[in-house]
C-alpha positions in Angstrom: -41.4 7.6 -40.3 -42.7 8.4 -37.0 -45.5 5.8 -36.7 -42.9 3.5 -35.9 -41.3 4.7 -32.8 -43.7 3.4 -30.0 -43.7 0.5 -32.0 -39.7 0.1 -31.8 -39.8 1.3 -28.1 -42.5 -1.7 -27.1 -40.4 -4.2 -28.7 -37.5 -3.4 -26.7 -39.3 -3.2 -23.8 -41.1 -6.4 -24.5 -37.3 -8.5 -25.2 -36.2 -6.8 -21.8 -39.2 -8.5 -20.2 -39.1 -11.8 -21.9 -35.3 -12.1 -21.4 -35.7 -11.2 -17.6 -38.3 -12.9 -16.4 -36.4 -16.5 -17.4 -39.0 -18.7 -18.3 -41.8 -18.5 -20.9 -39.4 -19.4 -23.6 -37.4 -22.0 -21.6 -38.1 -25.3 -20.4 -39.5 -26.2 -17.1 -36.4 -27.3 -15.5 -34.4 -24.7 -17.1 -36.4 -22.1 -15.9 -36.0 -23.7 -12.1 -32.5 -23.5 -12.5 -32.6 -19.9 -13.6 -32.1 -16.8 -11.0 -34.0 -13.9 -11.5 -31.8 -10.9 -11.5 -32.3 -7.8 -9.1 -35.3 -5.8 -10.1 -33.3 -3.1 -10.1 -31.1 -4.3 -12.7 -34.0 -5.4 -14.6 -35.2 -1.5 -14.9 -31.7 -0.4 -15.5 -31.5 -2.7 -18.7 -35.2 -1.5 -19.6 -34.0 2.2 -19.8 -31.0 1.4 -21.6 -33.1 -0.3 -24.3 -35.7 2.6 -24.5 -32.4 5.2 -24.7 -30.7 3.6 -27.3 -33.8 3.2 -29.4 -35.0 6.8 -28.8 -31.5 7.7 -29.8 -31.7 5.6 -33.0 -35.1 7.2 -34.1 -33.6 11.0 -33.2 -30.7 10.1 -35.3 -33.0 8.8 -38.3 -35.3 11.9 -37.8 -32.0 13.9 -38.4 -31.4 12.0 -41.2 -34.4 13.9 -42.9 -36.3 17.1 -43.5 -39.7 17.7 -43.9 -40.5 19.7 -47.5 -43.4 20.5 -49.6 -43.2 19.0 -52.9 -46.1 19.4 -55.7 -47.8 16.6 -57.6 -50.4 16.3 -59.9 -53.6 14.5 -58.2 -56.1 12.1 -59.9 -58.4 15.0 -61.1 -55.6 16.8 -62.5 -54.5 19.8 -60.0 -51.2 20.3 -59.4 -51.5 19.5 -55.3 -48.9 19.7 -52.5 -47.7 17.0 -50.3 -45.4 17.2 -47.3 -42.9 14.8 -46.8 -39.5 14.0 -45.0 -36.5 13.8 -47.8 -33.0 13.1 -46.9 -31.7 16.4 -45.2 -29.0 17.9 -47.3 -27.1 21.2 -47.7 -29.0 21.6 -51.1 -32.7 21.2 -49.8 -34.2 23.1 -52.5 -32.6 21.2 -54.9 -33.3 17.8 -53.4 -36.6 19.3 -53.1 -37.0 19.3 -57.1 -35.3 15.9 -57.3 -37.8 14.3 -55.2 -40.9 15.9 -57.5 -39.0 14.0 -60.7 -40.9 10.6 -61.6 -39.6 7.9 -59.8 -37.4 10.6 -57.7 -39.7 9.1 -54.7 -41.2 5.4 -54.2 -44.4 5.6 -55.8 -45.7 4.0 -52.4 -44.8 6.8 -50.5 -47.5 9.2 -52.4 -51.2 9.1 -52.1 -53.3 7.0 -54.6 -53.7 8.9 -57.8 -51.1 11.2 -57.3 -48.0 11.2 -59.9 -44.8 13.3 -60.7 -44.7 16.3 -63.1 -41.0 16.2 -63.9 -40.1 13.7 -66.8 -38.7 10.7 -65.8 -34.6 11.0 -66.1 -34.8 14.7 -65.3 -31.5 15.7 -63.5 -31.0 19.1 -61.8 -27.7 20.1 -63.1 -27.7 23.1 -60.5 -29.9 25.5 -58.5 -27.7 29.0 -57.8 -30.4 31.3 -55.0 -29.3 35.1 -55.2 -29.9 36.2 -51.9 -30.4 40.2 -52.5 -32.9 39.1 -54.9 -34.2 35.8 -53.8 -34.0 34.9 -57.4 -33.5 30.9 -57.9 -32.0 29.8 -61.2 -32.6 26.1 -61.7 -30.7 24.5 -65.0 -32.3 20.8 -65.6 -31.5 18.1 -67.6 -32.4 18.2 -71.6 -34.9 15.3 -70.1 -36.7 18.1 -68.8 -38.1 19.1 -72.2 -39.7 15.2 -72.4 -43.4 16.0 -71.1 -46.9 15.8 -72.6 -47.8 19.1 -73.8 -51.1 19.2 -71.3 -48.8 19.3 -68.4 -46.8 21.8 -69.5 -48.0 25.0 -67.1 -48.5 22.5 -64.1 -45.0 21.4 -64.6 -44.0 25.3 -64.3 -46.4 25.8 -61.4 -44.9 22.7 -59.7 -41.3 23.8 -59.6 -42.7 27.5 -59.0 -44.6 26.9 -56.2 -42.2 24.1 -54.5 -39.3 26.5 -54.5 -41.1 29.8 -53.5 -42.3 27.5 -50.2 -38.8 28.3 -49.0 -38.4 31.6 -47.3 -35.1 32.7 -49.0 -37.0 32.2 -52.6 -39.5 34.7 -54.3 -38.8 34.5 -58.0 -37.4 31.2 -60.4 -35.7 31.3 -63.6 -35.7 28.3 -65.7 -32.5 26.9 -67.4 -32.1 23.8 -69.8 -28.7 22.7 -69.9 -27.4 26.1 -69.3 -29.7 27.8 -71.6 -32.3 30.4 -70.5 -35.8 29.0 -71.7 -37.6 32.2 -73.5 -40.6 29.7 -73.5 -41.5 26.3 -72.8 -40.6 24.0 -76.1 -44.1 22.5 -77.0 -46.7 24.5 -75.7 -45.0 27.8 -76.1 -45.6 29.0 -72.5 -43.3 32.5 -72.4 -40.6 32.2 -69.9 -39.6 35.5 -70.8 -39.5 37.0 -66.9 -39.1 35.4 -63.7 -41.8 33.4 -62.6 -43.6 33.5 -59.1 -46.8 32.8 -57.2 -48.2 35.6 -58.8 -48.8 33.3 -61.8 -51.5 31.8 -59.8 -51.7 27.9 -59.8 -54.7 25.5 -61.1 -56.3 28.6 -62.8 -59.8 29.4 -63.3 -62.1 32.1 -64.4 -65.2 32.9 -61.9 -68.4 33.2 -64.1 -69.1 35.9 -65.8 -65.8 37.5 -65.1 -64.0 39.7 -67.9 -60.0 38.5 -67.8 -59.0 41.9 -68.5 -60.9 43.5 -65.9 -59.9 40.7 -63.3 -57.8 40.2 -60.1 -56.5 36.8 -59.1 -57.3 35.0 -55.6 -56.0 31.9 -54.5 -58.4 29.6 -52.6 -57.5 26.6 -50.7 -60.1 23.8 -51.3 -60.4 20.2 -50.5 -60.7 17.0 -52.4 -59.7 13.3 -51.3 -58.2 10.2 -53.0 -60.0 7.2 -54.0 -58.7 5.7 -50.6 -60.1 8.4 -49.0 -56.7 10.8 -48.1 -58.0 13.9 -47.5 -56.0 17.0 -48.6 -56.1 20.9 -49.4 -55.5 22.0 -53.3 -55.0 25.4 -53.9 -56.9 27.0 -56.9 -56.4 30.8 -58.5 -59.6 32.2 -59.5 -60.0 35.4 -61.5 -62.7 37.4 -59.9 -64.0 41.0 -60.6 -61.6 43.4 -60.2 -61.4 45.0 -56.6 -58.9 46.3 -54.1 -60.0 44.6 -51.3 -58.6 41.1 -52.2 -58.7 39.4 -48.7 -62.3 39.9 -48.5 -63.0 39.0 -52.2 -61.0 35.8 -51.2 -63.2 34.9 -48.4 -66.3 35.6 -50.4 -64.8 33.3 -52.8 -63.9 30.7 -50.4 -67.7 30.6 -49.0 -69.2 30.4 -52.7 -67.2 26.9 -52.9 -65.3 25.0 -56.2 -66.9 25.7 -59.4 -69.0 23.0 -60.9 -67.9 19.6 -61.9 -64.1 20.2 -60.8 -64.3 17.3 -58.1 -63.3 19.6 -55.1 -64.7 19.9 -51.9 -66.6 23.1 -50.5 -65.1 23.9 -47.2 -67.6 26.5 -45.6 -71.3 26.6 -45.3 -73.1 28.4 -47.9 -74.9 31.7 -46.5 -72.1 32.5 -44.0 -71.4 36.1 -44.2 -67.9 37.8 -43.4 -69.3 40.6 -41.1 -65.5 42.3 -40.9 -62.1 41.8 -42.1 -59.1 44.2 -41.1 -55.2 43.5 -41.2 -53.2 44.9 -38.5 -50.7 47.8 -38.7 -47.6 45.5 -39.4 -50.0 43.1 -41.6 -48.4 40.2 -39.6 -52.4 39.1 -39.1 -55.8 39.1 -40.5 -58.6 39.3 -38.3 -62.0 38.0 -39.5 -65.5 38.3 -38.2 -67.9 35.3 -39.4 -71.8 35.2 -39.0 -73.0 32.2 -36.8 -73.1 30.0 -39.9 -69.6 29.6 -39.5 -70.4 27.4 -36.4 -72.4 23.7 -37.0 -75.6 22.6 -35.3 -73.2 22.0 -32.2 -71.4 25.6 -32.1 -68.5 24.4 -33.3 -66.6 25.9 -36.3 -65.2 23.2 -39.2 -61.7 22.4 -38.4 -61.1 22.0 -42.2 -63.2 25.2 -42.6 -60.4 27.1 -40.1 -57.4 25.8 -41.8 -59.0 26.5 -45.5 -59.5 30.2 -44.2 -56.0 30.7 -42.6 -54.3 29.0 -45.8 -56.5 31.1 -48.1 -56.0 34.6 -46.3 -52.4 34.4 -45.8 -51.8 33.4 -49.2 -53.2 36.5 -50.5 -51.6 39.1 -48.0 -48.4 39.2 -46.1 -50.2 38.2 -42.8 -48.5 35.0 -41.3 -51.6 34.4 -39.1 -55.4 34.9 -38.9 -57.9 35.9 -36.0 -60.9 34.1 -36.5 -64.0 35.4 -34.8 -67.6 34.8 -34.8 -70.4 37.6 -34.0 -67.2 39.4 -32.2 -66.5 36.3 -30.3 -62.8 35.2 -30.5 -63.1 31.7 -28.5 -64.1 29.5 -31.1 -64.2 25.6 -30.4 -63.7 23.5 -33.8 -64.8 19.9 -34.6 -61.2 18.7 -33.8 -61.9 19.6 -30.2 -59.7 22.3 -30.1 -60.8 25.7 -29.2 -59.0 29.1 -30.4 -58.7 32.3 -28.9 -55.8 33.4 -30.4 -54.4 34.1 -33.8 -53.9 31.0 -36.2 -50.3 30.3 -37.5 -50.4 29.3 -41.3 -48.9 26.1 -41.1 -45.0 25.7 -42.2 -46.2 22.4 -44.3 -49.0 21.7 -46.2 -51.2 18.1 -46.3 -48.3 16.5 -44.4 -47.9 12.8 -45.0 -47.1 10.5 -42.0 -44.9 7.6 -43.6 
């Protein structure tokens, strides 16, 4: 509820001014009889009201935690949204509960976004095994009441939401205490544990043999009917290579596949001049040709974000250094200048409610 904070403070301050000015809401005679309080008393009252409002806002913030949830957008893509949910000891469990149909008020979601977990689904338990980073989720029987065309999307949503937590890398699904060997409608196999290696919004690059391919996860843009812009992760199967990071950026430059409804984030013709990863694997440095910049010599802020998301998704790096023709000082369209590595955002597609 961030946008409401300045409003509350303004209202509080206005009330103090109205009360201490002693005239506009009173009759003329009453105003003459009133005695203006000393200036310092007015300021003290104002500061007290503001401090109380700030404490109230801080208390509300302490009662919620920002988490990244996964929903289906109006184009059928499994897409992340970062929203505040009620703080609780079992925040991973609360995350899944918020992804159930009617788990959140529909008004909180962008137009066209819908929950993938069936209505009435309960998360009976969620046990995180610390050593193996395995989350064992036990759903109620309602979990199986889904449309078969959403089967894989459901699995992706649960897996990607949970593996967004640093303490979770693998997921095991159960229903009413029993491990699922496969999904009940489309028979998607679940014999092993689930991880991000399964991909999300899977597609195959033109002319690629699936048996001789490797997955790269790319972040493209999309917009809702009411112009809310957001990033969509897409796992594309490309020709097998041991230079996965380079392949990811090359595919990002190529853009989304036709008729998918997604938007390119980079200019065609942009070249990767060099790409390397630091010895400790924490940073990827990518050097682009001048076509990475627009006519005003600025890089698209959306392109920078997409590059950071895509490279950190496909490597163990947590940050990306972007250079253009070897120059680390890169100005962006959101009026920022980056000369240092850019960290992967903690939350993707944050919504301000």
